N, C-alpha and C positions, 0 to 999 in steps of 0.2 A: 519531586522526590525520587523518581526512577532515574532521572538524569544524574543525580548525585551518586547513586550506586554505580552506574555505568562508569562515571568519571573515576570513582574510587577504585573500581576493579581494574580499569585500564592503567591507572597510576601504579597500582600494586604489581601488576604484571610487568610493567616497564621497569620498575625498580628491581624486581626479581631477575629479569633478563640482563639488566645492566650489571648486577652483582655477579651473575654467573659468567658473563663475558669478561668482567674485570678479573675474576679469579682465574679464568683460563689463561688470560694474557700474563698474569703474574706467574703462574706455574710454567707457562711457555718460556718466559724469560729465564726462569731458573732451570729449564731443561727437564721438568718433571711432568709436563702435560702430554697426554697422548696425541699423536699426530692425527690430523683430521682425515687425510687421505694421502696415500703414497703416490707421488707424482710419477708417471711413467716417463722413462727416458725419451727424449726427443732425438730422432735421428738427424744428424747433421748432413748426411749425404743426400745428394739430389739423384733421382732416378729417372730413367727414360724407358719407355716401352719399345721393344724390338719385336717386330712381327715375323712369323713364319707361316706363310699361307699354303694351303692346298697340299697337305700331306695325305695321300690316299693309300690305303692298304686293304687287305682282305682279312675277314674274320674267319676263324676256324668253324667248321660245322661238323655234324655227325656224319659218319660214313654213309655213302649212298645218296646224299642229299643232291637233288638236281640243280638247285640254284646257288649261285655264289652270293655272298654277302660282303658289302663294301663298307669301309669306314673312311670318312673324310674329316680331317681335323685341321683347324688353324690354331696355332699357339702364339702366345704373347709372353715375352720374357721381361721381367722387371730387372733392369740392368743399371748399375751405377754409371754415371757419365763417363768416367775414365775407362770403363770396361766395355763400352758400346762397340768399339771397333772389333775387339776380340770376340764378342758374342756374334757379331755379324759374320766373322770369318768361320765360326763354328756352326753356322746354320745347317749346312749339309749333314754334318755329324749329328746334330741335335734332331733333325728330321728322321734320320735312320734309327737312332735310339728310341725315339717316341713311337715310331711305327712298329718296331720290333716288339716293344713292350705291349702295345695295344693290340697287335695282331695275335698275340698269344691267347686271347680270350675267345671262348666259343660264343656264338651269336646269342644263345639263350642267356648266358651270364651278362653279356654286354647290354642287353635290353633292360636288365634289372638294375644296372649301375646308374648313379647320378653323376653330375659334373664334378662334384667334389671328390668322388671316388676315382674318376678318370684322372683328375689333376694329381691326386696323391700317387697313383700308379706311375704317371709320367715323371713326377718330381723324384720319386724313389729310384726310378731307372736312371735318371740323370745323375743323382748323387752317387749311385754305385758305379756308374761308368767313369765318372771323374775320379772317384776314390781308387779304382783299379789302375788308372793312369798316374795316380799320385800327384794330381794338380787340382787347384781350387776351381770351382765353377765360376765362369765370368758373369754370372747373373745370380740374383737373389732367389727368384722364384719363377716357375713356369706356370702360366695360367691358360685355361682352355678358352679361346676366343670364339670358336664355332665347332660344333660336333654334329656330324650327320652319319647315321647308320641306316643302311638299306639292306 
């Protein structure tokens, strides 16, 4: 007796589901059904990572501090394949821009920052430097590969 009820409930749920799916497909064909999920555009470009190792700079400190504080950073640039050579040519400039931006922070503030904040600072510095020169960046994004603060 209990098996009959289970079978009847399963059949009713199957019929309900089939009806809902059929209605959705019919509305979809007429263009009236809501979209299930918007598909994100897929990038057709292939990217390569270009590394910039061992950028070393000094952090600012309050006046009269006896010790110097150093910052060492390795950067990785997400670059389109066709822009790889240009990015490699710009590595000395990119090192200079990154160290200038990061060295502006006092030690106390740098200790409180996380990698995402450092990455945002560096990317903002690159964007403004290339905008001043009126040319596009040869890379999509700069990422922090390694960061050491002493």
